[in-house]
DOROSE-607308 format. One record per residue (C-alpha): residue in three letters; x, y, z negated. Coordinates in pm, whole numbers, always signed. Layout:
N
+------+--------+--------+--------+
| lonu |     c1 |     c2 |     c3 |
+------+--------+--------+--------+
|  ALA |      X |      Y |      Z |
...
+------+--------+--------+--------+
***
This chain:
375
+------+--------+--------+--------+
| lonu |     c1 |     c2 |     c3 |
+------+--------+--------+--------+
|  MET |  +7633 |  +7834 |  -8503 |
|  ALA |  +7290 |  +7914 |  -8645 |
|  ALA |  +7228 |  +8282 |  -8704 |
|  PRO |  +7198 |  +8267 |  -9086 |
|  SER |  +7547 |  +8122 |  -9115 |
|  ILE |  +7723 |  +8365 |  -8883 |
|  PRO |  +8017 |  +8510 |  -9076 |
|  ASN |  +8121 |  +8875 |  -9075 |
|  LEU |  +8467 |  +9014 |  -9003 |
|  ASN |  +8567 |  +9037 |  -9369 |
|  CYS |  +8419 |  +8701 |  -9465 |
|  LEU |  +8360 |  +8847 |  -9808 |
|  ARG |  +8261 |  +8652 | -10115 |
|  ALA |  +8109 |  +8786 | -10430 |
|  GLY |  +8334 |  +8823 | -10729 |
|  PRO |  +8294 |  +8672 | -11072 |
|  GLY |  +8016 |  +8764 | -11308 |
|  ARG |  +7714 |  +8698 | -11089 |
|  GLY |  +7555 |  +8424 | -11292 |
|  ARG |  +7188 |  +8449 | -11386 |
|  GLY |  +7212 |  +8305 | -11734 |
|  ARG |  +7084 |  +8513 | -12020 |
|  GLY |  +7367 |  +8705 | -12182 |
|  LEU |  +7397 |  +8996 | -12419 |
|  SER |  +7244 |  +9228 | -12160 |
|  SER |  +6905 |  +9068 | -12219 |
|  LEU |  +6922 |  +9190 | -12581 |
|  GLY |  +7017 |  +9549 | -12503 |
|  GLY |  +6823 |  +9846 | -12377 |
|  PRO |  +6817 |  +9999 | -12028 |
|  GLN |  +7142 | +10192 | -12078 |
|  ILE |  +7334 |  +9877 | -12173 |
|  ARG |  +7192 |  +9686 | -11877 |
|  GLN |  +7270 |  +9978 | -11643 |
|  HIS |  +7629 |  +9988 | -11767 |
|  GLU |  +7666 |  +9612 | -11722 |
|  ASP |  +7516 |  +9627 | -11374 |
|  LYS |  +7764 |  +9899 | -11276 |
|  ALA |  +8056 |  +9701 | -11419 |
|  ARG |  +7941 |  +9388 | -11235 |
|  ASN |  +7904 |  +9577 | -10907 |
|  ASP |  +8249 |  +9729 | -10952 |
|  ARG |  +8400 |  +9385 | -11005 |
|  ILE |  +8236 |  +9260 | -10687 |
|  VAL |  +8378 |  +9550 | -10486 |
|  GLN |  +8721 |  +9506 | -10646 |
|  HIS |  +8714 |  +9137 | -10561 |
|  THR |  +8667 |  +9214 | -10190 |
|  ASP |  +9036 |  +9302 | -10186 |
|  GLN |  +9128 |  +8941 | -10256 |
|  ASP |  +8899 |  +8832 |  -9973 |
|  ALA |  +9072 |  +9078 |  -9743 |
|  SER |  +9416 |  +8952 |  -9846 |
|  ILE |  +9309 |  +8593 |  -9778 |
|  SER |  +9175 |  +8693 |  -9436 |
|  ARG |  +9504 |  +8869 |  -9361 |
|  MET |  +9701 |  +8563 |  -9471 |
|  SER |  +9480 |  +8339 |  -9257 |
|  ALA |  +9552 |  +8551 |  -8949 |
|  VAL |  +9925 |  +8540 |  -9028 |
|  GLU |  +9935 |  +8163 |  -9076 |
|  ALA |  +9740 |  +8110 |  -8754 |
|  GLY |  +9997 |  +8315 |  -8563 |
|  TYR |  +9791 |  +8624 |  -8486 |
|  LEU |  +9997 |  +8866 |  -8696 |
|  ASP | +10356 |  +8896 |  -8811 |
|  ASP | +10338 |  +9003 |  -9175 |
|  PRO | +10596 |  +8850 |  -9412 |
|  PHE | +10444 |  +9038 |  -9707 |
|  ALA | +10090 |  +8902 |  -9681 |
|  LYS | +10165 |  +8579 |  -9869 |
|  LEU | +10304 |  +8771 | -10167 |
|  PHE |  +9961 |  +8912 | -10252 |
|  VAL |  +9757 |  +8594 | -10222 |
|  SER |  +9710 |  +8451 | -10570 |
|  SER |  +9548 |  +8125 | -10460 |
|  GLU |  +9586 |  +7888 | -10169 |
|  ALA |  +9485 |  +8076 |  -9856 |
|  GLN |  +9171 |  +7944 |  -9691 |
|  ARG |  +9169 |  +7933 |  -9313 |
|  ARG |  +8905 |  +8165 |  -9174 |
|  PHE |  +8693 |  +8105 |  -8868 |
|  PRO |  +8874 |  +8181 |  -8540 |
|  ILE |  +8651 |  +8482 |  -8472 |
|  ILE |  +8734 |  +8618 |  -8818 |
|  ASN |  +9106 |  +8579 |  -8748 |
|  ARG |  +9066 |  +8752 |  -8414 |
|  GLY |  +8874 |  +9035 |  -8580 |
|  THR |  +9147 |  +9081 |  -8840 |
|  TYR |  +9404 |  +9084 |  -8561 |
|  VAL |  +9225 |  +9351 |  -8354 |
|  ARG |  +9153 |  +9569 |  -8657 |
|  THR |  +9519 |  +9554 |  -8762 |
|  ARG |  +9656 |  +9617 |  -8413 |
|  VAL |  +9428 |  +9915 |  -8356 |
|  ILE |  +9497 | +10088 |  -8687 |
|  ASP |  +9870 | +10014 |  -8660 |
|  LYS |  +9867 | +10179 |  -8317 |
|  LEU |  +9692 | +10491 |  -8445 |
|  VAL |  +9927 | +10513 |  -8744 |
|  ASP | +10230 | +10476 |  -8519 |
|  GLU | +10105 | +10747 |  -8282 |
|  PHE | +10073 | +10980 |  -8581 |
|  LEU | +10414 | +10899 |  -8729 |
|  GLN | +10603 | +10905 |  -8399 |
|  SER | +10468 | +11242 |  -8288 |
|  HIS | +10684 | +11540 |  -8372 |
|  PRO | +10963 | +11323 |  -8526 |
|  SER | +11130 | +11611 |  -8709 |
|  GLN | +10815 | +11678 |  -8912 |
|  LYS | +10771 | +11482 |  -9235 |
|  LYS | +10420 | +11338 |  -9266 |
|  GLN | +10193 | +11187 |  -9525 |
|  ILE |  +9948 | +10896 |  -9535 |
|  ILE |  +9675 | +10850 |  -9796 |
|  SER |  +9509 | +10507 |  -9804 |
|  LEU |  +9174 | +10497 |  -9985 |
|  GLY |  +9088 | +10171 | -10160 |
|  ALA |  +9420 | +10028 | -10044 |
|  GLY |  +9421 |  +9724 | -10272 |
|  THR |  +9688 |  +9477 | -10164 |
|  ASP |  +9720 |  +9619 |  -9814 |
|  THR | +10073 |  +9563 |  -9681 |
|  ARG | +10101 |  +9853 |  -9435 |
|  TYR | +10348 | +10054 |  -9645 |
|  PHE | +10586 |  +9758 |  -9676 |
|  ARG | +10556 |  +9677 |  -9306 |
|  LEU | +10641 | +10037 |  -9219 |
|  MET | +10937 | +10042 |  -9457 |
|  SER | +11074 |  +9719 |  -9312 |
|  ARG | +11159 |  +9914 |  -8996 |
|  TYR | +11414 | +10123 |  -9184 |
|  ASP | +11763 | +10035 |  -9294 |
|  VAL | +11808 | +10044 |  -9670 |
|  LEU | +12010 | +10367 |  -9643 |
|  GLU | +11780 | +10527 |  -9385 |
|  GLU | +11530 | +10789 |  -9497 |
|  PRO | +11172 | +10739 |  -9374 |
|  ASP | +10993 | +11040 |  -9228 |
|  PHE | +10673 | +10985 |  -9427 |
|  ILE | +10533 | +10966 |  -9778 |
|  TYR | +10272 | +10699 |  -9846 |
|  HIS |  +9994 | +10722 | -10106 |
|  GLU |  +9749 | +10452 | -10214 |
|  ILE |  +9438 | +10513 | -10426 |
|  ASP |  +9231 | +10239 | -10586 |
|  PHE |  +9068 | +10115 | -10905 |
|  PRO |  +9323 | +10073 | -11187 |
|  GLU |  +9238 |  +9701 | -11196 |
|  ASN |  +9345 |  +9668 | -10833 |
|  THR |  +9660 |  +9878 | -10863 |
|  ALA |  +9766 |  +9673 | -11167 |
|  ARG |  +9735 |  +9351 | -10965 |
|  LYS |  +9932 |  +9499 | -10680 |
|  LEU | +10212 |  +9626 | -10902 |
|  LYS | +10240 |  +9291 | -11074 |
|  ALA | +10334 |  +9144 | -10736 |
|  VAL | +10557 |  +9438 | -10641 |
|  MET | +10761 |  +9407 | -10959 |
|  HIS | +10780 |  +9029 | -10929 |
|  TYR | +10895 |  +8989 | -10568 |
|  SER | +11224 |  +9144 | -10459 |
|  GLU | +11099 |  +9157 | -10099 |
|  LEU | +10841 |  +9414 | -10213 |
|  ALA | +11047 |  +9592 | -10478 |
|  VAL | +11326 |  +9675 | -10233 |
|  GLY | +11078 |  +9864 | -10017 |
|  VAL | +10975 | +10096 | -10300 |
|  ARG | +11320 | +10259 | -10311 |
|  CYS | +11485 | +10426 | -10610 |
|  PRO | +11447 | +10622 | -10824 |
|  VAL | +11112 | +10468 | -10913 |
|  LEU | +10891 | +10499 | -11218 |
|  TYR | +10627 | +10239 | -11300 |
|  SER | +10378 | +10351 | -11564 |
|  SER | +10016 | +10326 | -11680 |
|  GLU |  +9743 | +10585 | -11732 |
|  SER |  +9804 | +10577 | -12107 |
|  ASP | +10185 | +10575 | -12080 |
|  SER | +10176 | +10278 | -12317 |
|  LEU | +10429 |  +9998 | -12271 |
|  ALA | +10157 |  +9756 | -12385 |
|  GLN |  +9944 |  +9839 | -12080 |
|  PRO | +10017 |  +9690 | -11735 |
|  ALA | +10169 |  +9928 | -11484 |
|  THR |  +9912 | +10093 | -11258 |
|  ILE | +10112 | +10390 | -11126 |
|  VAL | +10408 | +10411 | -10890 |
|  ASP | +10609 | +10729 | -10852 |
|  ALA | +10887 | +10681 | -10596 |
|  PRO | +11045 | +10895 | -10322 |
|  TYR | +10824 | +10760 | -10041 |
|  TYR | +10554 | +10566 | -10223 |
|  HIS | +10290 | +10666 | -10476 |
|  ILE | +10009 | +10456 | -10619 |
|  HIS |  +9721 | +10635 | -10790 |
|  PRO |  +9488 | +10436 | -11021 |
|  VAL |  +9181 | +10647 | -10954 |
|  ASP |  +8814 | +10562 | -10915 |
|  LEU |  +8729 | +10767 | -10607 |
|  ARG |  +8382 | +10840 | -10745 |
|  THR |  +8540 | +11056 | -11015 |
|  LEU |  +8690 | +11309 | -10772 |
|  ASP |  +8527 | +11646 | -10828 |
|  PRO |  +8645 | +11979 | -10684 |
|  SER |  +8513 | +12157 | -10995 |
|  LYS |  +8746 | +11959 | -11222 |
|  GLU |  +9119 | +11920 | -11256 |
|  PRO |  +9255 | +11665 | -11006 |
|  PRO |  +9399 | +11338 | -11139 |
|  ARG |  +9746 | +11402 | -11278 |
|  THR |  +9916 | +11171 | -11027 |
|  PHE |  +9776 | +11382 | -10742 |
|  ARG | +10048 | +11636 | -10812 |
|  ASN | +10261 | +11415 | -10583 |
|  ILE | +10032 | +11478 | -10286 |
|  ASP | +10170 | +11761 | -10073 |
|  PRO |  +9880 | +11969 |  -9932 |
|  SER | +10106 | +12129 |  -9670 |
|  LEU | +10220 | +11811 |  -9491 |
|  PRO | +10041 | +11678 |  -9183 |
|  THR |  +9834 | +11399 |  -9336 |
|  LEU |  +9645 | +11090 |  -9225 |
|  ILE |  +9366 | +10951 |  -9444 |
|  LEU |  +9279 | +10582 |  -9406 |
|  SER |  +8954 | +10417 |  -9513 |
|  GLU |  +8929 | +10053 |  -9411 |
|  CYS |  +8591 |  +9937 |  -9538 |
|  CYS |  +8630 | +10153 |  -9849 |
|  LEU |  +8384 | +10444 |  -9835 |
|  VAL |  +8114 | +10207 |  -9710 |
|  TYR |  +8078 | +10068 | -10064 |
|  LEU |  +7995 | +10410 | -10209 |
|  ALA |  +7658 | +10583 | -10210 |
|  PRO |  +7640 | +10816 |  -9907 |
|  THR |  +7662 | +11132 | -10118 |
|  ALA |  +7961 | +10991 | -10309 |
|  ALA |  +8135 | +10883 |  -9985 |
|  ASP |  +8084 | +11232 |  -9839 |
|  THR |  +8212 | +11393 | -10157 |
|  VAL |  +8532 | +11186 | -10141 |
|  ALA |  +8595 | +11266 |  -9775 |
|  LEU |  +8526 | +11637 |  -9827 |
|  TYR |  +8742 | +11642 | -10139 |
|  PHE |  +9042 | +11587 |  -9915 |
|  SER |  +8939 | +11771 |  -9598 |
|  LYS |  +8787 | +12080 |  -9764 |
|  TYR |  +8938 | +12102 | -10112 |
|  MET |  +9279 | +11935 | -10135 |
|  PHE |  +9406 | +12027 |  -9788 |
|  PRO |  +9366 | +12383 |  -9657 |
|  SER |  +9239 | +12433 |  -9304 |
|  THR |  +9592 | +12525 |  -9196 |
|  THR |  +9715 | +12168 |  -9261 |
|  PRO |  +9691 | +11919 |  -8972 |
|  LEU |  +9465 | +11641 |  -9098 |
|  GLY |  +9337 | +11316 |  -8951 |
|  MET |  +9113 | +11035 |  -9068 |
|  ILE |  +9060 | +10672 |  -8965 |
|  LEU |  +8747 | +10483 |  -9066 |
|  TYR |  +8693 | +10111 |  -9014 |
|  GLU |  +8330 | +10025 |  -9090 |
|  PRO |  +8033 |  +9809 |  -8987 |
|  VAL |  +7763 |  +9950 |  -8760 |
|  ASN |  +7432 |  +9853 |  -8600 |
|  PRO |  +7248 |  +9718 |  -8908 |
|  ASP |  +6903 |  +9723 |  -8746 |
|  ASP |  +6935 |  +9467 |  -8466 |
|  ALA |  +6888 |  +9094 |  -8529 |
|  PHE |  +7255 |  +9023 |  -8589 |
|  GLY |  +7297 |  +9329 |  -8809 |
|  LYS |  +7005 |  +9230 |  -9030 |
|  VAL |  +7154 |  +8884 |  -9083 |
|  MET |  +7496 |  +9034 |  -9160 |
|  VAL |  +7351 |  +9273 |  -9419 |
|  SER |  +7137 |  +8996 |  -9571 |
|  ASN |  +7432 |  +8758 |  -9601 |
|  LEU |  +7641 |  +9020 |  -9777 |
|  ALA |  +7355 |  +9123 | -10007 |
|  ALA |  +7315 |  +8759 | -10111 |
|  ARG |  +7675 |  +8776 | -10234 |
|  GLY |  +7609 |  +9094 | -10427 |
|  ILE |  +7780 |  +9318 | -10169 |
|  VAL |  +7590 |  +9629 | -10062 |
|  LEU |  +7720 |  +9842 |  -9776 |
|  GLN |  +7575 | +10163 |  -9909 |
|  THR |  +7661 | +10405 |  -9628 |
|  LEU |  +7560 | +10168 |  -9349 |
|  ARG |  +7202 | +10293 |  -9327 |
|  LYS |  +7313 | +10656 |  -9295 |
|  TYR |  +7615 | +10597 |  -9071 |
|  GLY |  +7507 | +10287 |  -8882 |
|  THR |  +7532 | +10427 |  -8529 |
|  PHE |  +7809 | +10574 |  -8317 |
|  GLU |  +7622 | +10905 |  -8305 |
|  ALA |  +7599 | +10920 |  -8684 |
|  GLN |  +7967 | +10834 |  -8727 |
|  THR |  +8086 | +11102 |  -8485 |
|  ALA |  +7857 | +11362 |  -8646 |
|  ARG |  +7997 | +11252 |  -8981 |
|  MET |  +8352 | +11329 |  -8870 |
|  LYS |  +8248 | +11674 |  -8750 |
|  GLY |  +8079 | +11735 |  -9084 |
|  TYR |  +8405 | +11650 |  -9259 |
|  GLY |  +8576 | +11925 |  -9061 |
|  TYR |  +8753 | +11724 |  -8790 |
|  ASP |  +8739 | +11915 |  -8463 |
|  ALA |  +8776 | +11610 |  -8242 |
|  ASN |  +8703 | +11240 |  -8283 |
|  GLN |  +8671 | +10914 |  -8097 |
|  ILE |  +8496 | +10587 |  -8173 |
|  ALA |  +8495 | +10234 |  -8033 |
|  ASP |  +8371 |  +9897 |  -8152 |
|  ILE |  +8603 |  +9602 |  -8205 |
|  ASN |  +8474 |  +9440 |  -7888 |
|  GLU |  +8585 |  +9733 |  -7674 |
|  LEU |  +8911 |  +9770 |  -7865 |
|  TRP |  +8995 |  +9400 |  -7813 |
|  LYS |  +8984 |  +9467 |  -7441 |
|  LYS |  +9197 |  +9781 |  -7464 |
|  VAL |  +9456 |  +9717 |  -7732 |
|  THR |  +9601 |  +9401 |  -7579 |
|  ASN |  +9741 |  +9337 |  -7234 |
|  GLU |  +9659 |  +9019 |  -7041 |
|  LYS |  +9972 |  +8837 |  -7157 |
|  GLU |  +9891 |  +8908 |  -7522 |
|  LYS |  +9527 |  +8806 |  -7469 |
|  GLU |  +9648 |  +8473 |  -7333 |
|  ARG |  +9875 |  +8425 |  -7634 |
|  VAL |  +9596 |  +8500 |  -7879 |
|  ALA |  +9347 |  +8283 |  -7689 |
|  GLY |  +9591 |  +7994 |  -7714 |
|  LEU |  +9617 |  +8011 |  -8093 |
|  GLU |  +9268 |  +7884 |  -8167 |
|  MET |  +8965 |  +7780 |  -7967 |
|  VAL |  +8684 |  +8036 |  -7983 |
|  ASP |  +8391 |  +7809 |  -7899 |
|  GLU |  +8125 |  +8075 |  -7868 |
|  VAL |  +8245 |  +8386 |  -7685 |
|  GLU |  +7897 |  +8533 |  -7726 |
|  GLU |  +7929 |  +8504 |  -8106 |
|  TRP |  +8261 |  +8685 |  -8098 |
|  GLU |  +8118 |  +8965 |  -7886 |
|  LEU |  +7816 |  +8998 |  -8115 |
|  LEU |  +8030 |  +9011 |  -8426 |
|  ALA |  +8284 |  +9251 |  -8277 |
|  ALA |  +8007 |  +9487 |  -8166 |
|  HIS |  +7906 |  +9534 |  -8531 |
|  TYR |  +8235 |  +9681 |  -8654 |
|  CYS |  +8397 |  +9998 |  -8532 |
|  VAL |  +8700 | +10222 |  -8572 |
|  VAL |  +8646 | +10599 |  -8582 |
|  TRP |  +8935 | +10844 |  -8575 |
|  GLY |  +8908 | +11220 |  -8609 |
|  TRP |  +9156 | +11505 |  -8640 |
|  ARG |  +9208 | +11877 |  -8674 |
|  ASP |  +9520 | +12060 |  -8558 |
|  GLY |  +9565 | +12318 |  -8831 |
|  ASN |  +9717 | +12656 |  -8753 |
|  ALA | +10079 | +12572 |  -8673 |
|  GLU | +10157 | +12578 |  -8301 |
|  GLU | +10366 | +12260 |  -8321 |
|  ALA | +10077 | +12082 |  -8496 |
|  LYS |  +9890 | +12064 |  -8167 |
|  THR | +10122 | +11785 |  -8058 |
|  ILE | +10079 | +11575 |  -8373 |
|  TRP |  +9749 | +11424 |  -8261 |
|  LYS |  +9834 | +11413 |  -7892 |
|  GLY |  +9863 | +11034 |  -7898 |
|  TRP |  +9516 | +11000 |  -8048 |
|  LYS |  +9338 | +11144 |  -7745 |
|  ASP |  +9388 | +10829 |  -7538 |
|  PRO |  +9579 | +10582 |  -7760 |
|  PHE |  +9469 | +10268 |  -7577 |
|  GLY |  +9460 | +10399 |  -7224 |
+------+--------+--------+--------+
***
């Protein structure tokens, strides 16, 4: 495959509203155009969730993943992704699932909390809940934060499909920011599941937190997930969001962990093509320049207050997360014609995980499984 057409792991496409025709913005002043540019950029970022759901569905249909909920969030006919894209989705999912499981299974008597940033139509909560009998109480509380437009789309599916609704558990309250029945639901308030329609860029320690954040328990051991979410924010905004949780919302006594899945290595030949391809679709990976190396990512985690962290690219994780029998199964699903292409692509995405123990003596065992999760 020629370099300019090499896809990236997300296989993202730009959202609507990218036409170059002259519209009302050409008649307005700089402030109007700036507002319209911001709205257009937001739509593009919001639309990446649909691309991610299609990629997830492609990996499921090809046999890489077992996820019965993926199809419920795909609004159009799923397009089959390239084999290396499917393999990338598979490795990413397996790795993050493993880290989540290590967190949840440690210290079983301790209730825990997960906060997923920019969750969109991610199915992880429903996959976790499917492990429990309908009368069995989970040992975690799950929070998702995203644009109101994205949470509205997700809740439309949740309220439509019984397979999803049963996982929310009762009592449940669906509502909107305005509490108006005329507005689509954007908020979920349930015993184990909370959806927060919040633009992460609005989080500010000097202001009152969003009202739905009252459901976040600052004393529970907590895992924060960011799967290609913070990368779309300006570096200062991304840092503000991360520090909002690690420094402001959760005291230093609370055990806290974070998982980042992000692209790296933008300055080599492949990285430049990847960045250029995405930019042509209107997608800008804003933190990539600042956090484009392993060294920068690990220093980032330390700056956020995590005492320990580890990092690996998808290429290395592919080798570690699957045994030989599973590698043979995956290899038999689709032909990967160019192994070199796969290795190049996989070397440009990484998973970083960092943690702090907090003060409680028993908390020191919570992250024990993170020290060598794929060994």
